[in-house]
TILUMVO-554659 format. One record per atom (N, C-alpha, C, O): atom name; x, y, z; residue number from 1. Coordinates in nm, 2 decimals, padded with zeros to 4 digits. Example, Ala and Ser with C-alpha at 12.3 -4.5 7.8 and 13.67 -1.06 7.14 Angstrom:
% residues 2
+-------+--------+--------+--------+-----+
! atome !      X !      Y !      Z ! num !
+-------+--------+--------+--------+-----+
!     N !  01.32 ! -00.57 !  00.78 !   1 !
!    CA !  01.23 ! -00.45 !  00.78 !   1 !
!     C !  01.32 ! -00.33 !  00.78 !   1 !
!     O !  01.42 ! -00.33 !  00.85 !   1 !
!     N !  01.28 ! -00.22 !  00.71 !   2 !
!    CA !  01.37 ! -00.11 !  00.71 !   2 !
!     C !  01.29 !  00.00 !  00.79 !   2 !
!     O !  01.34 !  00.11 !  00.80 !   2 !
+-------+--------+--------+--------+-----+
END
This chain:
% residues 123
+-------+--------+--------+--------+-----+
! atome !      X !      Y !      Z ! num !
+-------+--------+--------+--------+-----+
!     N ! -00.24 ! -03.59 ! -01.01 !   1 !
!    CA ! -00.21 ! -03.55 ! -00.87 !   1 !
!     C ! -00.29 ! -03.63 ! -00.77 !   1 !
!     O ! -00.42 ! -03.62 ! -00.77 !   1 !
!     N ! -00.23 ! -03.71 ! -00.69 !   2 !
!    CA ! -00.30 ! -03.80 ! -00.60 !   2 !
!     C ! -00.32 ! -03.71 ! -00.47 !   2 !
!     O ! -00.22 ! -03.68 ! -00.40 !   2 !
!     N ! -00.45 ! -03.68 ! -00.43 !   3 !
!    CA ! -00.47 ! -03.60 ! -00.31 !   3 !
!     C ! -00.41 ! -03.65 ! -00.19 !   3 !
!     O ! -00.36 ! -03.58 ! -00.10 !   3 !
!     N ! -00.42 ! -03.79 ! -00.17 !   4 !
!    CA ! -00.36 ! -03.85 ! -00.05 !   4 !
!     C ! -00.21 ! -03.83 ! -00.04 !   4 !
!     O ! -00.16 ! -03.81 !  00.07 !   4 !
!     N ! -00.14 ! -03.84 ! -00.16 !   5 !
!    CA !  00.00 ! -03.82 ! -00.16 !   5 !
!     C !  00.04 ! -03.68 ! -00.13 !   5 !
!     O !  00.14 ! -03.65 ! -00.06 !   5 !
!     N ! -00.04 ! -03.58 ! -00.18 !   6 !
!    CA ! -00.01 ! -03.44 ! -00.16 !   6 !
!     C ! -00.03 ! -03.41 ! -00.01 !   6 !
!     O !  00.05 ! -03.35 !  00.06 !   6 !
!     N ! -00.14 ! -03.46 !  00.05 !   7 !
!    CA ! -00.17 ! -03.44 !  00.19 !   7 !
!     C ! -00.06 ! -03.50 !  00.28 !   7 !
!     O ! -00.01 ! -03.44 !  00.37 !   7 !
!     N ! -00.02 ! -03.62 !  00.25 !   8 !
!    CA !  00.09 ! -03.69 !  00.33 !   8 !
!     C !  00.22 ! -03.61 !  00.32 !   8 !
!     O !  00.28 ! -03.59 !  00.42 !   8 !
!     N !  00.25 ! -03.56 !  00.20 !   9 !
!    CA !  00.38 ! -03.48 !  00.18 !   9 !
!     C !  00.37 ! -03.35 !  00.26 !   9 !
!     O !  00.46 ! -03.31 !  00.32 !   9 !
!     N !  00.25 ! -03.28 !  00.25 !  10 !
!    CA !  00.23 ! -03.16 !  00.32 !  10 !
!     C !  00.25 ! -03.18 !  00.47 !  10 !
!     O !  00.32 ! -03.10 !  00.54 !  10 !
!     N !  00.18 ! -03.28 !  00.52 !  11 !
!    CA !  00.18 ! -03.30 !  00.67 !  11 !
!     C !  00.32 ! -03.33 !  00.72 !  11 !
!     O !  00.36 ! -03.28 !  00.82 !  11 !
!     N !  00.39 ! -03.41 !  00.64 !  12 !
!    CA !  00.53 ! -03.44 !  00.68 !  12 !
!     C !  00.61 ! -03.32 !  00.68 !  12 !
!     O !  00.69 ! -03.29 !  00.78 !  12 !
!     N !  00.60 ! -03.24 !  00.58 !  13 !
!    CA !  00.68 ! -03.11 !  00.57 !  13 !
!     C !  00.64 ! -03.01 !  00.68 !  13 !
!     O !  00.72 ! -02.96 !  00.75 !  13 !
!     N !  00.51 ! -03.00 !  00.71 !  14 !
!    CA !  00.46 ! -02.90 !  00.81 !  14 !
!     C !  00.51 ! -02.94 !  00.94 !  14 !
!     O !  00.57 ! -02.85 !  01.01 !  14 !
!     N !  00.49 ! -03.06 !  00.99 !  15 !
!    CA !  00.53 ! -03.09 !  01.13 !  15 !
!     C !  00.68 ! -03.11 !  01.15 !  15 !
!     O !  00.73 ! -03.08 !  01.25 !  15 !
!     N !  00.75 ! -03.15 !  01.04 !  16 !
!    CA !  00.90 ! -03.15 !  01.05 !  16 !
!     C !  00.95 ! -03.01 !  01.07 !  16 !
!     O !  01.04 ! -02.99 !  01.15 !  16 !
!     N !  00.90 ! -02.92 !  00.99 !  17 !
!    CA !  00.94 ! -02.78 !  01.00 !  17 !
!     C !  00.90 ! -02.72 !  01.13 !  17 !
!     O !  00.97 ! -02.65 !  01.20 !  17 !
!     N !  00.77 ! -02.75 !  01.18 !  18 !
!    CA !  00.72 ! -02.69 !  01.31 !  18 !
!     C !  00.82 ! -02.74 !  01.42 !  18 !
!     O !  00.86 ! -02.66 !  01.50 !  18 !
!     N !  00.85 ! -02.87 !  01.42 !  19 !
!    CA !  00.94 ! -02.92 !  01.53 !  19 !
!     C !  01.08 ! -02.87 !  01.53 !  19 !
!     O !  01.14 ! -02.86 !  01.63 !  19 !
!     N !  01.13 ! -02.83 !  01.41 !  20 !
!    CA !  01.27 ! -02.79 !  01.40 !  20 !
!     C !  01.29 ! -02.64 !  01.39 !  20 !
!     O !  01.38 ! -02.58 !  01.45 !  20 !
!     N !  01.19 ! -02.57 !  01.33 !  21 !
!    CA !  01.21 ! -02.42 !  01.31 !  21 !
!     C !  01.07 ! -02.36 !  01.27 !  21 !
!     O !  01.04 ! -02.35 !  01.15 !  21 !
!     N !  00.99 ! -02.33 !  01.37 !  22 !
!    CA !  00.86 ! -02.28 !  01.34 !  22 !
!     C !  00.86 ! -02.16 !  01.25 !  22 !
!     O !  00.76 ! -02.14 !  01.17 !  22 !
!     N !  00.96 ! -02.07 !  01.26 !  23 !
!    CA !  00.96 ! -01.96 !  01.17 !  23 !
!     C !  00.97 ! -01.99 !  01.02 !  23 !
!     O !  00.93 ! -01.91 !  00.94 !  23 !
!     N !  01.01 ! -02.11 !  00.99 !  24 !
!    CA !  01.02 ! -02.16 !  00.86 !  24 !
!     C !  00.88 ! -02.19 !  00.80 !  24 !
!     O !  00.87 ! -02.23 !  00.68 !  24 !
!     N !  00.78 ! -02.19 !  00.88 !  25 !
!    CA !  00.64 ! -02.21 !  00.83 !  25 !
!     C !  00.58 ! -02.09 !  00.75 !  25 !
!     O !  00.48 ! -02.10 !  00.69 !  25 !
!     N !  00.65 ! -01.97 !  00.76 !  26 !
!    CA !  00.59 ! -01.85 !  00.70 !  26 !
!     C !  00.55 ! -01.86 !  00.56 !  26 !
!     O !  00.45 ! -01.81 !  00.51 !  26 !
!     N !  00.63 ! -01.94 !  00.48 !  27 !
!    CA !  00.61 ! -01.94 !  00.33 !  27 !
!     C !  00.49 ! -02.04 !  00.30 !  27 !
!     O !  00.45 ! -02.04 !  00.19 !  27 !
!     N !  00.43 ! -02.10 !  00.40 !  28 !
!    CA !  00.31 ! -02.19 !  00.38 !  28 !
!     C !  00.18 ! -02.11 !  00.39 !  28 !
!     O !  00.08 ! -02.16 !  00.35 !  28 !
!     N !  00.19 ! -01.99 !  00.44 !  29 !
!    CA !  00.08 ! -01.90 !  00.47 !  29 !
!     C !  00.09 ! -01.78 !  00.38 !  29 !
!     O !  00.19 ! -01.74 !  00.33 !  29 !
!     N ! -00.03 ! -01.71 !  00.35 !  30 !
!    CA ! -00.04 ! -01.59 !  00.28 !  30 !
!     C ! -00.11 ! -01.49 !  00.37 !  30 !
!     O ! -00.16 ! -01.52 !  00.48 !  30 !
!     N ! -00.12 ! -01.36 !  00.32 !  31 !
!    CA ! -00.19 ! -01.26 !  00.40 !  31 !
!     C ! -00.33 ! -01.28 !  00.43 !  31 !
!     O ! -00.39 ! -01.24 !  00.53 !  31 !
!     N ! -00.40 ! -01.36 !  00.34 !  32 !
!    CA ! -00.54 ! -01.39 !  00.36 !  32 !
!     C ! -00.56 ! -01.52 !  00.45 !  32 !
!     O ! -00.67 ! -01.55 !  00.48 !  32 !
!     N ! -00.45 ! -01.58 !  00.48 !  33 !
!    CA ! -00.46 ! -01.71 !  00.56 !  33 !
!     C ! -00.51 ! -01.68 !  00.70 !  33 !
!     O ! -00.48 ! -01.57 !  00.76 !  33 !
!     N ! -00.58 ! -01.77 !  00.76 !  34 !
!    CA ! -00.62 ! -01.76 !  00.90 !  34 !
!     C ! -00.59 ! -01.88 !  00.98 !  34 !
!     O ! -00.61 ! -02.00 !  00.94 !  34 !
!     N ! -00.54 ! -01.86 !  01.10 !  35 !
!    CA ! -00.52 ! -01.97 !  01.20 !  35 !
!     C ! -00.61 ! -01.95 !  01.32 !  35 !
!     O ! -00.62 ! -01.84 !  01.37 !  35 !
!     N ! -00.68 ! -02.06 !  01.36 !  36 !
!    CA ! -00.75 ! -02.06 !  01.49 !  36 !
!     C ! -00.68 ! -02.16 !  01.58 !  36 !
!     O ! -00.68 ! -02.28 !  01.55 !  36 !
!     N ! -00.61 ! -02.11 !  01.68 !  37 !
!    CA ! -00.53 ! -02.19 !  01.77 !  37 !
!     C ! -00.60 ! -02.19 !  01.91 !  37 !
!     O ! -00.59 ! -02.09 !  01.98 !  37 !
!     N ! -00.66 ! -02.30 !  01.94 !  38 !
!    CA ! -00.73 ! -02.31 !  02.07 !  38 !
!     C ! -00.83 ! -02.20 !  02.09 !  38 !
!     O ! -00.84 ! -02.14 !  02.19 !  38 !
!     N ! -00.90 ! -02.17 !  01.98 !  39 !
!    CA ! -01.00 ! -02.07 !  01.98 !  39 !
!     C ! -00.96 ! -01.93 !  01.95 !  39 !
!     O ! -01.05 ! -01.84 !  01.93 !  39 !
!     N ! -00.83 ! -01.90 !  01.95 !  40 !
!    CA ! -00.78 ! -01.76 !  01.92 !  40 !
!     C ! -00.75 ! -01.75 !  01.77 !  40 !
!     O ! -00.67 ! -01.83 !  01.71 !  40 !
!     N ! -00.82 ! -01.65 !  01.70 !  41 !
!    CA ! -00.80 ! -01.63 !  01.56 !  41 !
!     C ! -00.69 ! -01.53 !  01.53 !  41 !
!     O ! -00.68 ! -01.43 !  01.59 !  41 !
!     N ! -00.61 ! -01.57 !  01.43 !  42 !
!    CA ! -00.50 ! -01.48 !  01.39 !  42 !
!     C ! -00.50 ! -01.49 !  01.24 !  42 !
!     O ! -00.51 ! -01.59 !  01.18 !  42 !
!     N ! -00.48 ! -01.37 !  01.17 !  43 !
!    CA ! -00.48 ! -01.36 !  01.03 !  43 !
!     C ! -00.35 ! -01.31 !  00.97 !  43 !
!     O ! -00.29 ! -01.21 !  01.03 !  43 !
!     N ! -00.30 ! -01.36 !  00.86 !  44 !
!    CA ! -00.18 ! -01.31 !  00.79 !  44 !
!     C ! -00.06 ! -01.39 !  00.83 !  44 !
!     O ! -00.05 ! -01.44 !  00.94 !  44 !
!     N !  00.02 ! -01.42 !  00.73 !  45 !
!    CA !  00.14 ! -01.50 !  00.75 !  45 !
!     C !  00.23 ! -01.46 !  00.87 !  45 !
!     O !  00.26 ! -01.54 !  00.95 !  45 !
!     N !  00.26 ! -01.33 !  00.88 !  46 !
!    CA !  00.35 ! -01.28 !  00.98 !  46 !
!     C !  00.29 ! -01.30 !  01.12 !  46 !
!     O !  00.35 ! -01.34 !  01.22 !  46 !
!     N !  00.16 ! -01.27 !  01.13 !  47 !
!    CA !  00.09 ! -01.28 !  01.26 !  47 !
!     C !  00.08 ! -01.43 !  01.30 !  47 !
!     O !  00.09 ! -01.46 !  01.42 !  47 !
!     N !  00.05 ! -01.52 !  01.20 !  48 !
!    CA !  00.04 ! -01.66 !  01.23 !  48 !
!     C !  00.18 ! -01.71 !  01.28 !  48 !
!     O !  00.18 ! -01.78 !  01.38 !  48 !
!     N !  00.29 ! -01.68 !  01.21 !  49 !
!    CA !  00.42 ! -01.72 !  01.26 !  49 !
!     C !  00.45 ! -01.66 !  01.39 !  49 !
!     O !  00.51 ! -01.73 !  01.48 !  49 !
!     N !  00.42 ! -01.54 !  01.42 !  50 !
!    CA !  00.44 ! -01.48 !  01.55 !  50 !
!     C !  00.37 ! -01.56 !  01.66 !  50 !
!     O !  00.42 ! -01.58 !  01.77 !  50 !
!     N !  00.24 ! -01.60 !  01.63 !  51 !
!    CA !  00.17 ! -01.68 !  01.73 !  51 !
!     C !  00.24 ! -01.81 !  01.75 !  51 !
!     O !  00.26 ! -01.85 !  01.87 !  51 !
!     N !  00.28 ! -01.88 !  01.65 !  52 !
!    CA !  00.34 ! -02.01 !  01.66 !  52 !
!     C !  00.47 ! -02.00 !  01.73 !  52 !
!     O !  00.51 ! -02.09 !  01.81 !  52 !
!     N !  00.55 ! -01.90 !  01.70 !  53 !
!    CA !  00.68 ! -01.89 !  01.76 !  53 !
!     C !  00.68 ! -01.84 !  01.91 !  53 !
!     O !  00.77 ! -01.85 !  01.98 !  53 !
!     N !  00.56 ! -01.78 !  01.95 !  54 !
!    CA !  00.55 ! -01.73 !  02.09 !  54 !
!     C !  00.48 ! -01.84 !  02.18 !  54 !
!     O !  00.45 ! -01.80 !  02.30 !  54 !
!     N !  00.45 ! -01.96 !  02.13 !  55 !
!    CA !  00.40 ! -02.06 !  02.22 !  55 !
!     C !  00.49 ! -02.09 !  02.33 !  55 !
!     O !  00.61 ! -02.07 !  02.32 !  55 !
!     N !  00.43 ! -02.12 !  02.45 !  56 !
!    CA !  00.51 ! -02.13 !  02.57 !  56 !
!     C !  00.60 ! -02.26 !  02.58 !  56 !
!     O !  00.63 ! -02.31 !  02.69 !  56 !
!     N !  00.65 ! -02.31 !  02.47 !  57 !
!    CA !  00.75 ! -02.42 !  02.47 !  57 !
!     C !  00.84 ! -02.40 !  02.35 !  57 !
!     O !  00.80 ! -02.35 !  02.25 !  57 !
!     N !  00.97 ! -02.43 !  02.37 !  58 !
!    CA !  01.07 ! -02.41 !  02.26 !  58 !
!     C !  01.08 ! -02.54 !  02.18 !  58 !
!     O !  01.09 ! -02.53 !  02.05 !  58 !
!     N !  01.08 ! -02.65 !  02.24 !  59 !
!    CA !  01.10 ! -02.78 !  02.17 !  59 !
!     C !  00.98 ! -02.87 !  02.18 !  59 !
!     O !  00.92 ! -02.88 !  02.29 !  59 !
!     N !  00.94 ! -02.94 !  02.07 !  60 !
!    CA !  00.83 ! -03.04 !  02.08 !  60 !
!     C !  00.85 ! -03.14 !  01.97 !  60 !
!     O !  00.94 ! -03.12 !  01.88 !  60 !
!     N !  00.78 ! -03.25 !  01.98 !  61 !
!    CA !  00.78 ! -03.35 !  01.88 !  61 !
!     C !  00.64 ! -03.40 !  01.85 !  61 !
!     O !  00.57 ! -03.45 !  01.93 !  61 !
!     N !  00.60 ! -03.38 !  01.72 !  62 !
!    CA !  00.47 ! -03.43 !  01.68 !  62 !
!     C !  00.48 ! -03.57 !  01.63 !  62 !
!     O !  00.58 ! -03.61 !  01.56 !  62 !
!     N !  00.38 ! -03.65 !  01.67 !  63 !
!    CA !  00.37 ! -03.79 !  01.62 !  63 !
!     C !  00.23 ! -03.80 !  01.56 !  63 !
!     O !  00.13 ! -03.79 !  01.63 !  63 !
!     N !  00.23 ! -03.82 !  01.43 !  64 !
!    CA !  00.10 ! -03.82 !  01.35 !  64 !
!     C !  00.03 ! -03.96 !  01.36 !  64 !
!     O !  00.10 ! -04.06 !  01.33 !  64 !
!     N ! -00.09 ! -03.96 !  01.39 !  65 !
!    CA ! -00.17 ! -04.09 !  01.40 !  65 !
!     C ! -00.25 ! -04.11 !  01.27 !  65 !
!     O ! -00.25 ! -04.22 !  01.21 !  65 !
!     N ! -00.33 ! -04.01 !  01.23 !  66 !
!    CA ! -00.41 ! -04.02 !  01.11 !  66 !
!     C ! -00.40 ! -03.89 !  01.02 !  66 !
!     O ! -00.38 ! -03.78 !  01.07 !  66 !
!     N ! -00.41 ! -03.91 !  00.89 !  67 !
!    CA ! -00.42 ! -03.80 !  00.80 !  67 !
!     C ! -00.54 ! -03.84 !  00.70 !  67 !
!     O ! -00.53 ! -03.94 !  00.63 !  67 !
!     N ! -00.64 ! -03.75 !  00.70 !  68 !
!    CA ! -00.75 ! -03.77 !  00.61 !  68 !
!     C ! -00.76 ! -03.65 !  00.52 !  68 !
!     O ! -00.74 ! -03.54 !  00.56 !  68 !
!     N ! -00.80 ! -03.67 !  00.39 !  69 !
!    CA ! -00.81 ! -03.55 !  00.30 !  69 !
!     C ! -00.93 ! -03.57 !  00.21 !  69 !
!     O ! -00.97 ! -03.68 !  00.18 !  69 !
!     N ! -00.98 ! -03.45 !  00.16 !  70 !
!    CA ! -01.08 ! -03.45 !  00.06 !  70 !
!     C ! -01.06 ! -03.33 ! -00.03 !  70 !
!     O ! -01.00 ! -03.23 !  00.01 !  70 !
!     N ! -01.09 ! -03.35 ! -00.16 !  71 !
!    CA ! -01.09 ! -03.23 ! -00.25 !  71 !
!     C ! -01.19 ! -03.13 ! -00.21 !  71 !
!     O ! -01.29 ! -03.17 ! -00.15 !  71 !
!     N ! -01.16 ! -03.00 ! -00.23 !  72 !
!    CA ! -01.25 ! -02.90 ! -00.18 !  72 !
!     C ! -01.27 ! -02.79 ! -00.29 !  72 !
!     O ! -01.18 ! -02.71 ! -00.32 !  72 !
!     N ! -01.38 ! -02.80 ! -00.35 !  73 !
!    CA ! -01.43 ! -02.70 ! -00.45 !  73 !
!     C ! -01.36 ! -02.70 ! -00.58 !  73 !
!     O ! -01.26 ! -02.77 ! -00.60 !  73 !
!     N ! -01.41 ! -02.62 ! -00.67 !  74 !
!    CA ! -01.36 ! -02.62 ! -00.81 !  74 !
!     C ! -01.23 ! -02.55 ! -00.83 !  74 !
!     O ! -01.17 ! -02.57 ! -00.94 !  74 !
!     N ! -01.18 ! -02.48 ! -00.73 !  75 !
!    CA ! -01.05 ! -02.41 ! -00.74 !  75 !
!     C ! -00.93 ! -02.51 ! -00.72 !  75 !
!     O ! -00.82 ! -02.47 ! -00.73 !  75 !
!     N ! -00.96 ! -02.63 ! -00.68 !  76 !
!    CA ! -00.85 ! -02.73 ! -00.66 !  76 !
!     C ! -00.80 ! -02.73 ! -00.52 !  76 !
!     O ! -00.69 ! -02.78 ! -00.50 !  76 !
!     N ! -00.88 ! -02.68 ! -00.42 !  77 !
!    CA ! -00.84 ! -02.68 ! -00.29 !  77 !
!     C ! -00.85 ! -02.82 ! -00.23 !  77 !
!     O ! -00.89 ! -02.92 ! -00.29 !  77 !
!     N ! -00.80 ! -02.84 ! -00.10 !  78 !
!    CA ! -00.80 ! -02.97 ! -00.04 !  78 !
!     C ! -00.81 ! -02.94 !  00.11 !  78 !
!     O ! -00.75 ! -02.86 !  00.17 !  78 !
!     N ! -00.90 ! -03.02 !  00.18 !  79 !
!    CA ! -00.91 ! -03.03 !  00.32 !  79 !
!     C ! -00.82 ! -03.14 !  00.37 !  79 !
!     O ! -00.83 ! -03.25 !  00.32 !  79 !
!     N ! -00.74 ! -03.11 !  00.48 !  80 !
!    CA ! -00.66 ! -03.21 !  00.54 !  80 !
!     C ! -00.68 ! -03.21 !  00.69 !  80 !
!     O ! -00.67 ! -03.11 !  00.75 !  80 !
!     N ! -00.72 ! -03.33 !  00.74 !  81 !
!    CA ! -00.75 ! -03.34 !  00.88 !  81 !
!     C ! -00.65 ! -03.43 !  00.95 !  81 !
!     O ! -00.63 ! -03.54 !  00.90 !  81 !
!     N ! -00.58 ! -03.38 !  01.05 !  82 !
!    CA ! -00.47 ! -03.46 !  01.11 !  82 !
!     C ! -00.50 ! -03.48 !  01.26 !  82 !
!     O ! -00.56 ! -03.39 !  01.33 !  82 !
!     N ! -00.47 ! -03.60 !  01.31 !  83 !
!    CA ! -00.47 ! -03.62 !  01.45 !  83 !
!     C ! -00.34 ! -03.69 !  01.49 !  83 !
!     O ! -00.28 ! -03.75 !  01.41 !  83 !
!     N ! -00.30 ! -03.66 !  01.62 !  84 !
!    CA ! -00.18 ! -03.72 !  01.66 !  84 !
!     C ! -00.15 ! -03.68 !  01.81 !  84 !
!     O ! -00.23 ! -03.64 !  01.88 !  84 !
!     N ! -00.02 ! -03.69 !  01.84 !  85 !
!    CA !  00.03 ! -03.66 !  01.97 !  85 !
!     C !  00.14 ! -03.55 !  01.97 !  85 !
!     O !  00.22 ! -03.55 !  01.87 !  85 !
!     N !  00.14 ! -03.47 !  02.07 !  86 !
!    CA !  00.24 ! -03.36 !  02.08 !  86 !
!     C !  00.32 ! -03.38 !  02.21 !  86 !
!     O !  00.26 ! -03.37 !  02.32 !  86 !
!     N !  00.45 ! -03.42 !  02.20 !  87 !
!    CA !  00.53 ! -03.44 !  02.31 !  87 !
!     C !  00.61 ! -03.31 !  02.34 !  87 !
!     O !  00.69 ! -03.27 !  02.26 !  87 !
!     N !  00.60 ! -03.26 !  02.46 !  88 !
!    CA !  00.67 ! -03.14 !  02.50 !  88 !
!     C !  00.79 ! -03.18 !  02.58 !  88 !
!     O !  00.78 ! -03.28 !  02.66 !  88 !
!     N !  00.90 ! -03.12 !  02.56 !  89 !
!    CA !  01.03 ! -03.15 !  02.64 !  89 !
!     C !  01.00 ! -03.13 !  02.78 !  89 !
!     O !  00.95 ! -03.02 !  02.83 !  89 !
!     N !  01.04 ! -03.23 !  02.86 !  90 !
!    CA !  01.02 ! -03.22 !  03.01 !  90 !
!     C !  00.89 ! -03.27 !  03.06 !  90 !
!     O !  00.86 ! -03.27 !  03.18 !  90 !
!     N !  00.79 ! -03.30 !  02.97 !  91 !
!    CA !  00.66 ! -03.35 !  03.01 !  91 !
!     C !  00.66 ! -03.50 !  03.00 !  91 !
!     O !  00.71 ! -03.55 !  02.90 !  91 !
!     N !  00.60 ! -03.56 !  03.09 !  92 !
!    CA !  00.59 ! -03.71 !  03.09 !  92 !
!     C !  00.49 ! -03.76 !  02.99 !  92 !
!     O !  00.52 ! -03.86 !  02.92 !  92 !
!     N !  00.38 ! -03.70 !  02.98 !  93 !
!    CA !  00.27 ! -03.75 !  02.89 !  93 !
!     C !  00.26 ! -03.66 !  02.77 !  93 !
!     O !  00.27 ! -03.54 !  02.78 !  93 !
!     N !  00.23 ! -03.72 !  02.65 !  94 !
!    CA !  00.21 ! -03.65 !  02.53 !  94 !
!     C !  00.06 ! -03.59 !  02.53 !  94 !
!     O ! -00.02 ! -03.65 !  02.60 !  94 !
!     N !  00.04 ! -03.49 !  02.46 !  95 !
!    CA ! -00.09 ! -03.43 !  02.44 !  95 !
!     C ! -00.15 ! -03.47 !  02.31 !  95 !
!     O ! -00.08 ! -03.47 !  02.21 !  95 !
!     N ! -00.28 ! -03.51 !  02.31 !  96 !
!    CA ! -00.35 ! -03.54 !  02.19 !  96 !
!     C ! -00.39 ! -03.41 !  02.12 !  96 !
!     O ! -00.44 ! -03.32 !  02.19 !  96 !
!     N ! -00.38 ! -03.41 !  01.99 !  97 !
!    CA ! -00.43 ! -03.29 !  01.92 !  97 !
!     C ! -00.50 ! -03.33 !  01.79 !  97 !
!     O ! -00.48 ! -03.44 !  01.74 !  97 !
!     N ! -00.58 ! -03.23 !  01.74 !  98 !
!    CA ! -00.64 ! -03.24 !  01.60 !  98 !
!     C ! -00.61 ! -03.11 !  01.53 !  98 !
!     O ! -00.61 ! -03.01 !  01.60 !  98 !
!     N ! -00.59 ! -03.12 !  01.40 !  99 !
!    CA ! -00.56 ! -03.00 !  01.32 !  99 !
!     C ! -00.62 ! -03.02 !  01.18 !  99 !
!     O ! -00.61 ! -03.12 !  01.12 !  99 !
!     N ! -00.68 ! -02.91 !  01.14 ! 100 !
!    CA ! -00.74 ! -02.91 !  01.00 ! 100 !
!     C ! -00.68 ! -02.80 !  00.92 ! 100 !
!     O ! -00.66 ! -02.69 !  00.96 ! 100 !
!     N ! -00.64 ! -02.84 !  00.80 ! 101 !
!    CA ! -00.58 ! -02.74 !  00.70 ! 101 !
!     C ! -00.67 ! -02.74 !  00.58 ! 101 !
!     O ! -00.72 ! -02.84 !  00.53 ! 101 !
!     N ! -00.69 ! -02.62 !  00.53 ! 102 !
!    CA ! -00.76 ! -02.60 !  00.40 ! 102 !
!     C ! -00.65 ! -02.55 !  00.31 ! 102 !
!     O ! -00.61 ! -02.43 !  00.32 ! 102 !
!     N ! -00.60 ! -02.63 !  00.22 ! 103 !
!    CA ! -00.49 ! -02.60 !  00.13 ! 103 !
!     C ! -00.55 ! -02.55 !  00.00 ! 103 !
!     O ! -00.65 ! -02.60 ! -00.05 ! 103 !
!     N ! -00.49 ! -02.44 ! -00.06 ! 104 !
!    CA ! -00.53 ! -02.39 ! -00.19 ! 104 !
!     C ! -00.41 ! -02.39 ! -00.28 ! 104 !
!     O ! -00.30 ! -02.37 ! -00.24 ! 104 !
!     N ! -00.43 ! -02.42 ! -00.41 ! 105 !
!    CA ! -00.32 ! -02.42 ! -00.51 ! 105 !
!     C ! -00.27 ! -02.28 ! -00.53 ! 105 !
!     O ! -00.34 ! -02.18 ! -00.53 ! 105 !
!     N ! -00.14 ! -02.28 ! -00.56 ! 106 !
!    CA ! -00.07 ! -02.15 ! -00.60 ! 106 !
!     C ! -00.05 ! -02.16 ! -00.76 ! 106 !
!     O ! -00.05 ! -02.27 ! -00.81 ! 106 !
!     N ! -00.03 ! -02.04 ! -00.82 ! 107 !
!    CA ! -00.01 ! -02.04 ! -00.97 ! 107 !
!     C !  00.12 ! -02.12 ! -01.00 ! 107 !
!     O !  00.14 ! -02.17 ! -01.11 ! 107 !
!     N !  00.21 ! -02.14 ! -00.90 ! 108 !
!    CA !  00.34 ! -02.21 ! -00.93 ! 108 !
!     C !  00.32 ! -02.36 ! -00.92 ! 108 !
!     O !  00.42 ! -02.43 ! -00.94 ! 108 !
!     N !  00.20 ! -02.40 ! -00.88 ! 109 !
!    CA !  00.18 ! -02.55 ! -00.88 ! 109 !
!     C !  00.19 ! -02.61 ! -00.74 ! 109 !
!     O !  00.18 ! -02.73 ! -00.73 ! 109 !
!     N !  00.22 ! -02.53 ! -00.64 ! 110 !
!    CA !  00.22 ! -02.59 ! -00.50 ! 110 !
!     C !  00.09 ! -02.55 ! -00.43 ! 110 !
!     O !  00.00 ! -02.51 ! -00.49 ! 110 !
!     N !  00.10 ! -02.56 ! -00.30 ! 111 !
!    CA ! -00.02 ! -02.52 ! -00.22 ! 111 !
!     C !  00.02 ! -02.43 ! -00.11 ! 111 !
!     O !  00.14 ! -02.43 ! -00.06 ! 111 !
!     N ! -00.08 ! -02.35 ! -00.06 ! 112 !
!    CA ! -00.06 ! -02.27 !  00.06 ! 112 !
!     C ! -00.17 ! -02.30 !  00.16 ! 112 !
!     O ! -00.28 ! -02.35 !  00.11 ! 112 !
!     N ! -00.16 ! -02.26 !  00.28 ! 113 !
!    CA ! -00.26 ! -02.29 !  00.38 ! 113 !
!     C ! -00.35 ! -02.17 !  00.39 ! 113 !
!     O ! -00.31 ! -02.06 !  00.43 ! 113 !
!     N ! -00.48 ! -02.18 !  00.35 ! 114 !
!    CA ! -00.57 ! -02.08 !  00.36 ! 114 !
!     C ! -00.63 ! -02.07 !  00.50 ! 114 !
!     O ! -00.65 ! -01.96 !  00.56 ! 114 !
!     N ! -00.67 ! -02.19 !  00.55 ! 115 !
!    CA ! -00.73 ! -02.20 !  00.69 ! 115 !
!     C ! -00.65 ! -02.31 !  00.77 ! 115 !
!     O ! -00.62 ! -02.41 !  00.71 ! 115 !
!     N ! -00.63 ! -02.29 !  00.90 ! 116 !
!    CA ! -00.56 ! -02.38 !  00.98 ! 116 !
!     C ! -00.63 ! -02.37 !  01.12 ! 116 !
!     O ! -00.64 ! -02.26 !  01.18 ! 116 !
!     N ! -00.69 ! -02.48 !  01.17 ! 117 !
!    CA ! -00.75 ! -02.49 !  01.30 ! 117 !
!     C ! -00.69 ! -02.59 !  01.38 ! 117 !
!     O ! -00.67 ! -02.71 !  01.34 ! 117 !
!     N ! -00.64 ! -02.55 !  01.50 ! 118 !
!    CA ! -00.57 ! -02.65 !  01.59 ! 118 !
!     C ! -00.64 ! -02.65 !  01.72 ! 118 !
!     O ! -00.68 ! -02.55 !  01.78 ! 118 !
!     N ! -00.66 ! -02.78 !  01.77 ! 119 !
!    CA ! -00.71 ! -02.80 !  01.91 ! 119 !
!     C ! -00.64 ! -02.91 !  01.98 ! 119 !
!     O ! -00.61 ! -03.02 !  01.92 ! 119 !
!     N ! -00.62 ! -02.89 !  02.11 ! 120 !
!    CA ! -00.58 ! -03.00 !  02.19 ! 120 !
!     C ! -00.70 ! -03.08 !  02.22 ! 120 !
!     O ! -00.81 ! -03.02 !  02.24 ! 120 !
!     N ! -00.69 ! -03.21 !  02.24 ! 121 !
!    CA ! -00.80 ! -03.30 !  02.27 ! 121 !
!     C ! -00.78 ! -03.35 !  02.41 ! 121 !
!     O ! -00.69 ! -03.43 !  02.44 ! 121 !
!     N ! -00.86 ! -03.30 !  02.50 ! 122 !
!    CA ! -00.85 ! -03.34 !  02.64 ! 122 !
!     C ! -00.94 ! -03.46 !  02.67 ! 122 !
!     O ! -01.06 ! -03.46 !  02.63 ! 122 !
!     N ! -00.89 ! -03.57 !  02.73 ! 123 !
!    CA ! -00.96 ! -03.69 !  02.76 ! 123 !
!     C ! -01.05 ! -03.67 !  02.88 ! 123 !
!     O ! -01.12 ! -03.76 !  02.92 ! 123 !
+-------+--------+--------+--------+-----+
END
């Protein structure tokens, strides 16, 4: 398993799903998962999806600039760090963002998001 390929596939799936149907992200999280979104901590799959679906915009488009990953610990986890741009409908300028995911393997051979930290980057 190539960690870079896994990270790239995860990032593509995550942001495609986020942009099309945020509610579809629920299966990527578990009850022990935690999201920190602009400093606000939320725990559990349903609470995380509620936070993401209640954001003050309905449509957006992520454009990914970089994806970096590292293996994390003996359990087979992976850290994935993403930077890119977020274009909101009706806004002239895109917003820069950074997001970090700590992915953990599932018994079925896939991964889930244990930790997710999102920040807008203001210039």
